[in-house]
C-alpha positions in Angstrom: 64.4 -13.0 41.4 65.0 -16.1 43.6 62.2 -18.3 44.7 62.4 -17.1 48.3 62.3 -13.5 47.3 59.4 -14.2 44.9 57.4 -15.8 47.7 58.2 -12.9 50.1 56.8 -10.5 47.5 53.6 -12.5 47.2 53.3 -12.9 51.0 53.9 -9.2 51.7 51.4 -8.1 48.9 48.6 -10.3 50.2 49.3 -9.4 53.8 49.3 -5.7 53.0 45.9 -6.0 51.2 44.6 -7.8 54.3 46.0 -5.0 56.4 44.0 -2.5 54.4 40.8 -4.5 55.1 41.7 -4.6 58.8 42.1 -0.8 58.8 38.6 -0.6 57.4 37.3 -3.0 60.1 39.2 -1.1 62.8 37.4 2.2 62.0 34.1 0.3 62.3 34.8 -1.9 65.4 38.0 -0.6 67.0 36.9 3.1 67.1 33.1 2.9 66.8 32.1 -0.4 68.2 30.2 -1.7 65.2 30.4 -5.5 64.8 30.6 -6.2 61.1 30.5 -9.9 60.5 30.1 -9.5 56.7 33.6 -8.1 55.9 34.1 -10.4 53.0 30.9 -9.1 51.3 32.3 -5.5 51.0 35.7 -6.9 49.9 33.9 -8.9 47.2 31.8 -6.0 46.1 35.0 -3.9 45.5 36.7 -6.8 43.7 33.9 -7.4 41.3 33.2 -3.7 40.7 36.9 -3.3 39.7 36.7 -6.4 37.5 33.6 -5.2 35.7 34.9 -1.7 35.2 38.4 -2.7 34.0 37.9 -6.1 32.4 37.7 -6.8 28.7 34.3 -6.8 26.9 32.7 -10.3 26.6 29.6 -11.1 24.6 28.1 -13.3 27.3 28.7 -10.9 30.2 27.5 -7.5 31.3 30.3 -5.0 31.9 33.8 -5.3 30.6 34.3 -1.6 30.1 38.1 -1.7 29.8 38.6 1.4 31.9 42.0 2.3 33.5 42.8 0.6 36.8 42.7 3.8 38.8 39.1 4.3 37.7 38.4 0.7 38.7 40.0 1.4 42.1 37.8 4.5 42.7 34.7 2.6 41.4 35.4 -0.3 43.8 35.6 2.1 46.8 32.4 3.9 45.7 30.5 0.6 45.1 31.5 -0.7 48.5 30.7 2.6 50.1 27.2 2.6 48.6 26.6 -0.9 49.7 27.8 0.1 53.2 25.4 3.0 53.2 22.4 0.8 52.4 23.4 -1.8 55.0 24.1 0.9 57.6 20.7 2.6 57.1 19.0 -0.8 57.5 20.9 -2.4 60.3 22.6 0.2 62.5 19.4 0.8 64.6 19.7 -2.9 65.6 21.4 -4.1 68.8 24.9 -5.5 68.6 23.7 -9.2 68.4 21.3 -8.5 65.6 23.7 -6.3 63.7 26.3 -9.1 63.7 23.7 -11.6 62.4 22.5 -9.1 59.7 25.9 -8.3 58.4 26.9 -12.0 58.4 23.9 -12.7 56.3 24.8 -9.9 53.9 28.3 -11.4 53.5 26.8 -14.7 52.5 24.3 -13.0 50.2 27.0 -11.3 48.3 28.8 -14.6 47.7 25.6 -16.3 46.6 24.9 -13.4 44.2 28.4 -13.7 42.8 27.9 -17.5 42.4 24.5 -17.2 40.7 24.5 -13.9 38.7 26.6 -15.5 36.0 25.7 -12.8 33.5 27.5 -10.2 35.6 30.0 -12.1 37.7 30.8 -15.1 35.6 29.2 -17.4 38.2 31.3 -20.3 39.5 33.8 -19.8 36.6 34.5 -16.3 37.8 36.0 -13.5 35.8 39.4 -14.3 34.2 41.8 -12.5 31.9 41.5 -9.3 33.9 44.1 -6.7 33.1 46.9 -6.2 35.6 47.6 -2.5 36.0 50.7 -1.0 34.4 51.7 -4.5 33.1 53.0 -3.1 29.8 55.7 -1.2 31.7 57.5 -4.4 32.8 59.2 -7.1 30.9 58.8 -9.9 33.5 56.3 -11.2 36.0 58.8 -10.8 38.8 59.4 -7.1 38.1 55.7 -6.4 37.9 55.0 -8.2 41.2 57.7 -6.2 42.9 56.3 -3.0 41.6 52.8 -4.0 42.6 53.9 -4.7 46.2 55.3 -1.1 46.3 52.0 0.2 44.8 49.9 -1.7 47.4 52.1 -0.4 50.2 51.7 3.2 49.0 47.9 2.8 48.9 48.1 1.2 52.4 50.1 4.2 53.7 47.6 6.6 52.2 44.7 4.8 53.9 46.7 4.8 57.1 47.4 8.6 56.9 43.7 9.3 56.2 42.5 7.2 59.1 45.1 8.6 61.5 44.1 12.1 60.6 40.4 11.2 61.1 40.8 9.4 64.5 42.8 12.3 65.9 40.2 14.9 64.8 37.1 15.9 66.8 35.2 13.4 64.7 37.5 10.6 65.8 37.0 11.5 69.5 33.3 11.5 68.9 33.6 7.9 67.5 35.2 6.8 70.7 32.7 8.6 72.8 29.8 6.9 71.0 31.6 3.6 71.3 31.9 4.0 75.1 28.5 5.6 75.9 26.2 6.6 73.1 23.6 7.8 75.6 26.0 10.4 77.0 27.0 11.5 73.5 23.3 11.9 72.6 22.7 14.0 75.7 25.4 16.4 74.4 23.4 16.9 71.2 25.3 14.4 69.0 23.6 12.0 66.6 25.1 8.5 67.2 23.2 6.9 64.3 24.5 9.4 61.8 28.1 9.1 63.0 27.9 5.3 63.0 26.6 5.4 59.4 29.6 7.6 58.4 32.0 5.2 60.1 30.5 2.2 58.5 30.5 3.7 55.1 34.2 4.7 55.4 35.2 1.3 56.6 33.3 -0.4 53.8 34.9 1.8 51.2 38.4 0.8 52.5 37.4 -2.9 52.3 36.2 -2.3 48.7 39.5 -0.7 47.8 41.4 -3.7 49.1 39.1 -5.9 46.9 40.2 -3.9 43.8 43.9 -4.3 44.8 43.4 -8.0 45.0 41.7 -8.1 41.6 44.6 -6.1 40.0 47.1 -8.5 41.5 45.7 -11.9 40.6 43.9 -11.0 37.4 41.2 -13.5 38.2 38.4 -13.6 40.8 35.6 -16.2 41.6 33.2 -16.7 44.4 35.6 -19.1 46.1 37.9 -16.1 46.8 35.2 -14.7 49.1 34.1 -17.5 51.5 33.1 -16.6 55.0 36.4 -17.9 56.5 38.0 -14.7 55.3 35.9 -12.7 57.7 37.2 -14.9 60.5 40.8 -14.3 59.4 40.3 -10.6 59.3 38.8 -10.5 62.7 41.6 -12.7 64.0 44.1 -10.1 62.6 42.4 -7.3 64.4 41.9 -9.1 67.7 45.5 -10.3 67.8 47.0 -7.0 66.7 44.8 -4.9 68.9 41.6 -3.1 68.0 41.6 0.7 68.3 45.2 0.8 67.1 46.1 1.2 63.5 49.6 -0.1 64.0 48.2 -3.1 65.9 45.8 -4.0 63.2 48.6 -4.0 60.6 51.0 -6.0 62.7 48.2 -8.5 63.4 47.6 -8.9 59.7 51.1 -10.0 59.0 51.3 -12.2 62.1 48.1 -14.1 61.4 48.8 -14.4 57.6 52.3 -15.7 58.5 50.8 -18.3 60.8 48.0 -19.2 58.3 50.4 -19.7 55.4 53.1 -21.3 57.5 50.9 -23.8 59.1 49.3 -24.6 55.7 52.7 -25.3 54.2 53.8 -27.4 57.2 50.6 -29.5 57.2 50.7 -30.1 53.5 54.2 -31.6 53.9 53.6 -33.5 57.2 50.0 -34.7 57.0 49.3 -38.1 55.5 47.7 -37.9 52.0 44.3 -39.2 53.3 44.2 -36.3 55.9 45.2 -33.5 53.6 41.6 -32.4 53.1 41.3 -31.8 56.9 44.4 -29.6 57.1 42.4 -26.4 56.6 40.3 -27.3 59.6 43.5 -27.6 61.7 44.4 -24.1 60.5 41.1 -22.7 61.7 41.5 -24.4 65.1 45.0 -23.0 65.4 43.9 -19.5 64.7 40.9 -19.9 67.0 43.3 -21.0 69.8 45.5 -18.0 69.1 42.5 -15.7 69.5 41.5 -17.4 72.8 45.1 -17.1 74.2 45.2 -13.4 73.1 42.0 -12.6 74.9 43.2 -14.4 78.0 46.8 -13.1 78.1 46.6 -9.8 76.2 43.0 -8.7 76.0 44.0 -5.5 74.1 46.1 -7.4 71.6 49.8 -7.0 70.7 49.4 -3.2 70.4 46.1 -2.2 71.8 44.5 1.2 72.0 45.8 1.8 75.5 49.4 1.1 74.5 49.0 3.3 71.4 47.8 6.2 73.5 50.5 5.7 76.2 53.2 5.7 73.5 52.4 9.3 72.6 53.0 10.6 76.2 
């Protein structure tokens, strides 16, 4: 495998994992109107749950049950869903502003727990030597990476199919009704709080699934993988691609990840050595500028909900 192809496989794998997270956020915000500013927290919960379930036993750490990766994948989704349920029951009666603040705090809390609960998460050193699923079937890293890309794409397509079926169902129409006017939905005998809880839990489970996929790919996780800037990136992907559109969210994931990695590579080559440390700030400013331009020029994103609906007619 050439260097260019190897990089494409890496790029596409990470972008697809991010696309799965965006689909989880889309069901929360795009279809239900729930502002989750703690995306990275549920992603981290899934990653650590998978690592604890599938990782090797260590005398100094709790966990390391050595279970199959598919068990870890299911456990990650369940752990993130349970966390989402607890968060939803506590916060979803709050107004939008307070919900955003609460979920942002939860995202920070998860990272702090990962950093300080060394007996469970490995602390700042993280969890290393994690098994990569189906590794024994391949005789080279390149072959495994190519297989894992296909595996991640298959999981992404399954998530897509599930969400597409949900949003086209009466339950999906109820989500949009509550997003637009929960008072009207309540007057028709619906329970907006219950439906919002369901949406939040499903979205959180999807984010946790993506965390497990990331763990299986890199074989190592630490708190530095789950810093708040990731939430900013995921939101940028959804805004640029178009909230309320599954296709838009996926396209936005690849576009923003391409811009992020491409600008990082360019800055690392062009920026003077004494300014290399500030290059990440330039990337954030660039993505922020793209978000502003998207809101001004295409408020619905590249493929917004209106375009997705019109394309069916």
